[in-house]
N, C-alpha and C positions, 0 to 999 in steps of 0.2 A: 327399691323395698329393704327397712332396718329388721337385722338378723338380730339374735340373742348372743350378750354379752359372752359367753362359755364360746361361742364358734369365732368368736371374731375378734376379742383377748382371751385366749385361756392361761398365759400367766407363762412361768417359766416350766421348765420338763418337769422339775419338781413339782409346780404346786399340780401338772399334771398328774402325775405320778402319785398323790395325796387323794386325790382324787379316785384313781382308777382302785386305792385301798380302800378308800370310802365303801364303795362299790363291792366290792370283794367278789370278784369276779375271777382273779388270777388263783391258781396255788401253786403251794410248793411243798414240797414233801406232805400232803393231806393236811395243810395248813392256811390259811389264805394269805396270798403273798403282801409282804409289808412294801412300804414306796421304796424304799432304799433298797429292796429288792429286786423290783419295779425298775429304778434306776439304775441300775447296775447289770438290771438281761442281759445285755448286749458290749461284749469289750470294742465290736468291731465297728460301733457307731450304727444301728441297724435302730434310726431314729424313730422310723416308721411305725414300726410295732406301738412305742408306747403312744403314736396320732392316732391307729386304729384302736388299739383298748381305752382311749379315752373316748371317742367315739361313742362307744358302746357303753364305758361309766356316764355316759351322759343322758344315757336314753335311760338303762339301767336304775340310776336315779332320778326320775323324768323329770330333768333342768332343760331338754328338749326333746321333740321328735324325730322319726324318725323321719320324716315327712319335712323337717327345716334341715337336716341334715343336710340334705340328699337336694336343695335347693340350693343352700349355702355352700357344698362343692359344684351343683351343675354351673353358676354363676361363678366361681372360682375358676374352674377349667376353662368358661368362656373368657373372663376378663384376661387370662394366661394365653390363650391361643388368638383375639382379638390384638391383645397389644404387640406382641409376639412379631404380628403378619407383616 
């Protein structure tokens, strides 16, 4: 099964933040967050937040469907589970 390139090769975290900014899904002080604000969101390294927002941004922008994300995540988790077995 082939997946959308936005899921298989999202680029760097800064690239992901730029796409989140484009989707305008986060606000800081009543204004849409910039990619830099998103990237600097967590000084403790909670990068999973960026990954969550990235997936949300993909659906908002119409680049992937929620079903595509679900299939991709299910296959990725299955692959991880079976390879560590």
